[in-house]
N, C-alpha and C positions, 0 to 999 in steps of 0.2 A: 936383437931386442935390447931395449935400454936396461941398464943395470937395476934400476929400481923395480921395474916390472918383473925382471928375472927373480929378484929377491922375494917379491910377493908370491910369485908362483911356486918358488922353492919352499917357502914357508907353508903354503897350502899342502903341497905334496908331503912335506915332512910330517905334518899332523896326521894325514891319511896313512902314510907308511907306518907310523908309530902304532896306530890303532890296529892295522893288519898284523904287524909283528907281534903285538901284545896278545891279540886273540889267538894267533897261531901258537904261541908259547903256552897259553892257558890250555888250549886243546891238547897239546902234547903232554903237559903235566897231568891233566885229568886222565888221559889214556894210561899213563904209567901208573897212576894211583889206583885205577880200577883193576889193573892186572893183578895187584896183590890182594885185593879185597873181594871183588865181585865175581860172579859166575862168568863162564866163558862167553856167553852171548852178549852180556853187557860190555865185556872187555873188547870184543870184536867190534861192537857198535862204536865204542869210544875211539878205537884205533882208526876205524873207517872215517870218523868225523875229523880226527887229527890229520889223516892223510889228505883229506879233501881241503882242509885249511892250508896245509903245506903246499899243495899243488896250486892253490889259488894265489898264495903269496909268491910263488915262483913265476906264475904267469904274469903277475903285475910287476915283476922285477924288484920286489921288496927284499927277497932273500935269493941268494944265488942258487941256481938249479942244482949244482953239485952238492951244496949244503943240504938242500931239500932231499936229494936222493940219499944222502948219508943218513939223515934223520929218519927217513922212511925205512931204510934198511935196518937201522938199529931198533926202531919200533917193532917192525915185523919179527925180527929175531927174538926180541923179548916176549912178544905175544906167543910165538911158537913154543918157546921154552916154558912159558907159564901154562899154556893149555895142554901141553904134552905131559907135564908132571902132575 
């Protein structure tokens, strides 16, 4: 591929990846925030949404799959301690 065409396609991917990464981070932050305030059902729903966003980011190779697994593990651990107490 010519360098200019590669640069154009990389710029398009960069914008898309940034949006995916941002929405993923927002979902994770929302899940963590609801654990401290809301009831268990709302927390579980928020965590489920965050896990879905994380998996989607991993499938698109925006975030490394091991980083996603680590984030999911930490989220679930926090959810389990929040709902058990």
